[in-house]
C-alpha positions as CSV (number, residue, x, y, z in Angstrom):
1,M,4.3,164.6,81.3
2,D,1.4,163.2,78.8
3,F,-1.4,165.8,77.7
4,T,-3.3,163.1,75.7
5,L,-6.8,162.8,76.9
6,D,-8.1,159.6,77.9
7,P,-9.9,158.1,75.0
8,R,-13.3,158.1,76.7
9,H,-12.8,161.8,77.5
10,E,-11.8,162.5,73.9
11,A,-14.9,160.6,72.4
12,L,-17.2,162.8,75.0
13,R,-15.2,166.0,73.8
14,Q,-16.0,165.2,70.4
15,R,-19.6,164.3,70.6
16,V,-20.2,167.5,72.9
17,R,-18.6,169.4,69.9
18,A,-20.8,167.9,67.3
19,F,-24.1,168.5,69.5
20,V,-22.9,172.3,69.9
21,D,-22.5,172.6,66.3
22,E,-25.8,170.8,65.3
23,H,-28.3,171.8,67.9
24,L,-27.2,174.9,69.7
25,L,-25.1,177.2,67.5
26,P,-27.8,177.5,64.9
27,L,-30.1,179.1,67.7
28,E,-27.8,182.1,68.6
29,G,-28.7,184.0,65.7
30,D,-32.6,183.5,66.1
31,P,-34.4,186.0,68.3
32,A,-36.9,183.6,69.1
33,T,-34.6,181.6,71.1
34,F,-34.1,184.2,73.8
35,N,-36.0,185.4,76.8
36,E,-36.2,188.9,77.9
37,F,-33.0,188.7,80.1
38,E,-31.2,187.7,76.9
39,N,-30.8,184.0,77.7
40,I,-32.4,181.1,76.2
41,R,-35.9,180.5,76.8
42,L,-36.5,177.8,79.5
43,S,-39.0,175.8,77.7
44,L,-36.4,175.6,74.8
45,R,-33.7,175.0,77.1
46,D,-35.8,172.1,78.6
47,A,-36.4,170.5,75.3
48,L,-32.9,170.7,74.3
49,R,-31.9,169.0,77.6
50,V,-33.9,166.2,76.9
51,K,-32.0,165.6,73.6
52,A,-28.6,166.0,75.5
53,R,-29.6,163.4,78.2
54,D,-30.8,161.2,75.6
55,V,-27.5,161.0,73.7
56,G,-25.5,160.5,77.0
57,L,-24.3,164.2,77.6
58,W,-25.5,164.8,81.1
59,A,-24.2,166.3,84.3
60,P,-20.5,165.2,83.6
61,Q,-19.5,166.1,87.0
62,M,-22.1,163.9,89.0
63,P,-21.3,160.1,89.5
64,P,-23.2,157.6,87.0
65,S,-25.4,156.5,90.3
66,R,-26.9,159.6,90.3
67,G,-27.7,159.9,86.2
68,G,-24.1,161.6,85.4
69,L,-21.0,161.0,83.7
70,G,-18.8,160.8,86.5
71,L,-15.7,162.6,85.0
72,P,-12.7,163.5,86.7
73,M,-11.6,167.2,86.7
74,V,-9.4,166.5,83.9
75,G,-12.4,165.0,81.9
76,Q,-14.5,167.9,83.0
77,A,-12.0,170.5,81.5
78,A,-12.4,169.0,78.1
79,F,-16.2,168.5,78.4
80,Y,-16.9,172.1,79.8
81,E,-14.4,173.9,77.3
82,E,-16.5,172.2,74.3
83,A,-19.6,172.8,75.8
84,N,-19.3,176.7,76.1
85,R,-18.4,177.2,72.4
86,C,-22.2,178.2,72.7
87,I,-23.2,180.8,74.9
88,F,-25.8,178.5,76.6
89,G,-24.1,175.3,76.0
90,P,-23.5,174.4,79.8
91,S,-27.1,175.1,80.7
92,I,-28.0,172.5,78.2
93,F,-25.9,169.9,79.6
94,N,-26.6,170.8,83.0
95,C,-23.3,172.1,84.0
96,A,-23.9,175.5,84.6
97,A,-23.4,177.9,87.3
98,P,-24.6,178.1,90.0
99,D,-26.3,174.6,89.8
100,D,-22.9,173.1,89.0
101,G,-20.9,174.0,92.1
102,N,-24.2,173.2,94.0
103,M,-24.3,169.8,92.7
104,R,-20.6,169.2,93.4
105,V,-20.9,170.5,97.1
106,L,-24.0,168.5,98.0
107,E,-22.4,165.2,96.5
108,M,-19.3,165.6,98.8
109,V,-20.8,167.0,102.1
110,A,-24.6,166.1,102.5
111,S,-25.9,163.1,104.0
112,E,-27.6,160.5,101.9
113,E,-31.1,161.8,102.9
114,Q,-29.9,165.2,102.0
115,K,-28.9,164.1,98.7
116,A,-32.2,162.5,97.8
117,R,-34.3,165.4,98.9
118,W,-31.9,168.4,97.8
119,L,-29.5,167.1,95.2
120,Q,-31.1,164.6,93.0
121,P,-33.8,167.0,91.6
122,I,-31.0,169.5,90.5
123,V,-29.2,166.3,89.0
124,D,-32.5,165.4,87.2
125,G,-32.9,169.0,85.8
126,K,-36.2,169.1,87.7
127,V,-35.2,172.2,89.8
128,N,-32.6,175.1,89.8
129,S,-30.6,176.0,92.8
130,S,-28.8,178.9,94.4
131,F,-26.0,179.8,96.6
132,V,-26.6,182.3,99.1
133,M,-23.5,183.8,100.5
134,T,-22.6,187.6,99.2
135,E,-23.8,190.5,101.2
136,P,-24.2,194.3,100.8
137,H,-21.8,196.4,102.7
138,P,-20.9,196.1,105.6
139,G,-21.5,192.6,105.2
140,G,-19.2,189.9,103.5
141,G,-18.2,189.6,99.9
142,S,-14.8,188.2,99.4
143,D,-14.1,188.4,102.9
144,P,-16.5,185.7,104.7
145,G,-15.4,186.8,108.0
146,M,-17.6,190.0,107.6
147,I,-20.8,188.0,107.1
148,Q,-23.5,189.4,109.2
149,T,-26.8,187.4,108.2
150,R,-27.3,185.3,111.4
151,A,-28.8,182.0,112.2
152,E,-30.4,181.9,115.9
153,R,-31.0,178.4,117.2
154,H,-34.4,177.8,118.7
155,G,-34.5,174.0,120.0
156,D,-34.4,172.0,116.9
157,M,-35.2,174.9,114.6
158,W,-32.9,177.8,113.2
159,R,-34.4,181.2,112.4
160,I,-32.4,183.3,109.9
161,Y,-32.2,187.1,109.8
162,G,-30.4,189.3,107.3
163,R,-29.8,190.4,103.9
164,K,-28.0,188.8,100.8
165,W,-27.6,190.0,97.5
166,F,-26.0,189.2,93.9
167,I,-27.5,185.6,94.5
168,S,-27.2,184.0,91.1
169,G,-30.1,182.0,89.8
170,A,-32.3,183.2,92.9
171,A,-35.5,184.3,90.9
172,I,-36.0,180.9,89.4
173,A,-34.5,178.7,91.9
174,K,-36.3,176.0,94.5
175,H,-33.3,174.8,96.6
176,F,-31.1,177.2,98.2
177,I,-27.7,176.7,100.1
178,L,-27.6,179.4,102.6
179,I,-24.3,180.5,104.5
180,A,-25.0,182.3,107.8
181,R,-23.3,183.2,111.0
182,T,-23.9,181.0,114.0
183,D,-21.4,182.6,116.2
184,P,-21.9,186.4,117.0
185,D,-18.2,186.8,118.2
186,P,-16.9,189.2,115.6
187,A,-13.2,187.8,116.5
188,N,-14.1,184.4,115.3
189,T,-13.4,184.3,111.7
190,R,-12.9,180.4,111.2
191,K,-15.8,178.5,112.8
192,H,-18.4,181.4,112.9
193,L,-20.4,180.1,109.8
194,T,-22.8,177.4,109.0
195,A,-24.3,176.2,106.1
196,F,-28.1,175.4,105.6
197,L,-30.6,174.1,102.9
198,F,-34.1,175.5,102.2
199,H,-36.9,175.7,100.0
200,R,-38.5,178.6,97.8
201,D,-41.7,177.8,99.5
202,Q,-40.7,178.4,103.1
203,L,-41.9,181.4,104.7
204,N,-40.3,184.6,106.2
205,W,-37.9,185.3,103.3
206,R,-38.4,187.3,100.1
207,I,-36.6,188.3,96.8
208,V,-36.5,192.0,97.4
209,R,-35.4,192.7,93.7
210,R,-33.8,191.2,90.7
211,I,-30.7,193.5,90.2
212,E,-30.3,195.0,87.0
213,N,-26.8,194.9,85.3
214,M,-24.8,195.0,82.2
215,G,-26.2,191.4,81.5
216,P,-26.9,189.2,79.6
217,D,-28.5,187.8,82.7
218,E,-28.1,183.9,83.7
219,H,-31.3,182.1,84.3
220,G,-32.8,183.6,87.4
221,G,-30.6,186.7,87.3
222,V,-28.9,187.9,90.4
223,C,-30.9,189.1,93.2
224,E,-31.2,190.8,96.8
225,L,-32.8,188.7,99.5
226,E,-34.2,189.4,102.8
227,F,-34.8,186.9,105.6
228,D,-37.1,187.6,108.5
229,G,-37.0,184.7,110.6
230,L,-36.9,181.9,108.0
231,E,-37.2,178.8,109.7
232,I,-34.8,175.7,109.0
233,P,-35.0,172.5,110.8
234,D,-31.6,171.3,112.2
235,S,-32.0,168.4,109.9
236,D,-31.5,170.8,106.8
237,R,-28.1,171.9,108.2
238,L,-25.1,171.0,105.9
239,M,-22.0,169.6,107.9
240,E,-21.7,170.6,111.7
241,V,-22.2,173.9,113.2
242,G,-19.1,176.1,112.6
243,D,-18.5,174.2,109.3
244,G,-19.9,176.9,106.9
245,L,-16.5,178.3,105.9
246,K,-15.4,174.8,104.9
247,V,-18.6,174.2,102.9
248,T,-17.8,177.5,100.7
249,Q,-14.2,176.2,100.5
250,I,-15.3,172.9,99.2
251,R,-17.6,174.6,96.7
252,L,-15.8,177.5,95.6
253,G,-12.3,175.9,94.8
254,P,-13.7,173.5,92.2
255,A,-16.2,176.2,90.9
256,R,-13.8,178.8,90.4
257,L,-12.0,176.0,88.0
258,T,-15.1,175.0,86.1
259,H,-15.8,178.8,85.5
260,C,-12.1,178.9,83.7
261,M,-13.1,175.7,81.9
262,R,-16.2,177.4,80.4
263,W,-14.7,180.6,79.7
264,L,-11.8,179.0,77.6
265,G,-14.8,177.7,75.5
266,L,-16.2,181.4,75.0
267,S,-12.8,182.7,74.3
268,K,-12.3,180.1,71.8
269,R,-15.6,180.7,70.2
270,A,-14.7,184.6,69.9
271,M,-11.5,183.5,68.0
272,E,-13.4,181.3,65.6
273,I,-15.9,184.4,64.9
274,A,-13.0,186.7,64.2
275,Q,-10.8,183.9,62.2
276,D,-14.2,183.3,59.8
277,Y,-14.6,187.0,59.3
278,V,-11.0,187.9,58.3
279,S,-10.6,185.0,56.2
280,T,-13.3,186.5,53.7
281,R,-13.3,190.1,54.5
282,E,-11.2,192.5,52.4
283,S,-10.0,195.7,52.6
284,F,-7.9,198.1,50.4
285,G,-7.5,195.2,48.1
286,I,-6.2,192.6,50.7
287,R,-7.8,190.1,53.0
288,L,-7.8,191.0,56.4
289,A,-6.3,187.7,57.3
290,D,-3.2,188.3,55.4
291,R,-2.3,191.7,57.1
292,E,0.4,191.2,59.8
293,S,-1.3,193.2,62.3
294,V,-4.3,190.9,62.1
295,G,-2.1,187.7,62.4
296,L,-0.3,189.3,65.1
297,T,-3.6,189.9,67.1
298,L,-4.9,186.3,66.5
299,G,-1.5,184.7,67.3
300,E,-1.5,186.5,70.7
301,L,-4.8,185.3,71.6
302,A,-4.3,181.8,70.7
303,H,-1.2,182.0,72.9
304,D,-2.9,183.5,75.9
305,I,-5.8,180.9,75.6
306,Q,-3.3,177.9,75.5
307,I,-1.8,179.2,78.6
308,G,-5.1,179.1,80.4
309,R,-5.7,175.7,79.0
310,L,-2.4,174.5,80.6
311,L,-3.2,176.4,83.8
312,V,-6.6,174.6,84.0
313,M,-5.3,171.2,83.3
314,N,-2.5,171.7,85.9
315,A,-5.1,172.4,88.3
316,A,-7.5,169.9,87.4
317,W,-4.6,167.3,87.6
318,K,-3.9,168.3,91.2
319,L,-7.6,168.1,92.2
320,D,-8.0,164.8,90.8
321,R,-5.1,163.8,92.9
322,G,-7.0,164.8,96.0
323,E,-5.1,168.1,96.4
324,R,-6.7,171.5,97.1
325,A,-4.6,173.2,94.4
326,R,-5.4,176.8,95.8
327,K,-2.6,178.6,94.1
328,E,-3.1,176.6,90.7
329,V,-6.9,177.4,90.6
330,S,-6.3,181.2,91.5
331,S,-3.6,181.3,88.9
332,A,-5.9,179.9,86.5
333,K,-8.8,182.0,87.8
334,I,-6.7,185.5,87.1
335,H,-5.3,184.5,83.7
336,V,-8.5,183.0,82.1
337,A,-10.7,185.8,83.3
338,D,-8.5,188.4,81.8
339,T,-8.1,186.2,78.6
340,L,-11.8,186.0,77.7
341,H,-12.1,189.7,77.9
342,K,-8.9,190.1,75.9
343,A,-10.4,187.4,73.3
344,V,-13.5,189.1,73.0
345,D,-12.2,192.7,72.9
346,G,-9.9,191.7,70.2
347,A,-12.5,189.4,68.2
348,I,-14.8,192.6,68.1
349,Q,-12.0,194.7,66.9
350,L,-11.3,192.4,64.2
351,N,-15.0,192.5,63.2
352,G,-15.3,196.1,63.2
353,A,-18.8,197.8,63.5
354,R,-20.1,193.9,62.7
355,G,-18.6,192.9,66.0
356,Y,-20.2,195.6,68.0
357,S,-23.7,194.6,66.7
358,K,-25.8,191.9,67.7
359,D,-25.3,190.1,64.4
360,T,-22.7,187.9,66.2
361,A,-22.5,186.4,69.7
362,L,-19.4,188.7,70.3
363,E,-21.2,191.6,71.9
364,W,-23.2,189.3,74.4
365,I,-19.9,187.5,75.3
366,Y,-18.0,190.9,75.8
367,R,-20.6,192.0,78.5
368,Y,-20.6,188.6,79.9
369,A,-16.9,188.6,80.2
370,R,-16.5,191.7,82.4
371,C,-18.0,189.9,85.4
372,A,-15.2,187.2,85.0
373,R,-12.8,189.2,86.9
374,L,-15.4,189.7,90.0
375,V,-17.2,186.2,90.5
376,D,-16.0,183.5,92.9
377,G,-13.3,186.1,94.4
378,A,-12.0,189.3,92.6
379,S,-8.9,188.9,90.7
380,E,-7.1,191.0,93.4
381,V,-8.1,188.5,96.0
382,H,-6.6,185.8,93.9
383,K,-3.3,187.7,93.6
384,M,-3.1,188.2,97.2
385,V,-3.5,184.4,97.8
386,L,-0.6,183.6,95.3
387,S,1.4,186.3,97.3
388,R,0.9,184.5,100.6
389,F,1.9,181.4,99.1
390,Y,5.1,182.8,97.5
391,A,5.7,184.3,101.0
392,Q,5.6,181.0,102.2
393,E,7.3,178.8,100.1
394,G,10.1,180.9,98.3
395,D,11.5,179.0,95.5
396,D,9.3,176.1,96.2
397,Y,6.5,178.0,94.9
398,W,7.4,176.6,91.3
399,Q,8.2,173.0,92.4
400,W,7.0,170.2,90.1
401,G,4.3,167.8,90.9
């Protein structure tokens, strides 16, 4: 087993790190950087995006033919981890959720005509996008079999009725991927969904509200949407009727892993802030860094982060080989989500009141970290996935390769 990065990927990693250090980290401490939702102002984001694109650090997940870097998953793991040493780094490099996952699934399953219209503007940074799936009770959340938003066919058109919520990025998105039920039979839980594309300017749908939450809020927030006869041409359907669940699986598997890649970057950033502080701060005549309890805390966090990196790289390697890597992705998702929360909580404790304040990025990361155990499937759902695999495979669960 060789964990050495390909020279190209290592060079990109170093360039991302240098860009983050020079252009992004200094902005985190400036209140003028942020919008009212505690994220980077879109005008500033777009100016920095031009710089990133000019130096060839743009859309690492997209092929060169679309203006991206064409990195495999292993290369993306190295890139994304460095990108998210800054709290808004992924947005600058055009590899932030939900655009990241939406670009990925459109590149994989959309027709060429659909790619030209719906995908390329996202890759070019001209529009933001959103993935419209989750519903309020009694609709579908972690269980897509419960989705109730329906699509009714009328000739060459589909009409959408229903309600969605916690839809990331919807407040500023222009391109949307919608998952709706096309088979009303409640017993059908495999071929009951279909995926569609629609534009913000289409009629008969609305944003009910931008849901207030712990924040900080990503660009476009998380919104509740209502559909009252939105008309979508059949030409804007993704894949075949009944393939909606397949579309979600194609999108969410890699998207869960890219979340983990980014969270590892935030975890390492929290440790950097803690290490810098304890190296200079003294208490009762001794540096905090020289106290055994502090060393034990930092050592344990470094240990957990490294486990997460190995889990992510193993899953990325399998995806690059064409495997689905479901249990590997679920393992990474569970561990890295926990590690992010643990790392920033530990960093806040080591920084004391300074960590609880807004003098560093730690309290921002701490609030953001809490959602990690919920997004793209709650941790409990992924543990159920692993339990099913173990029941099926027994000792083969731990096979090599």
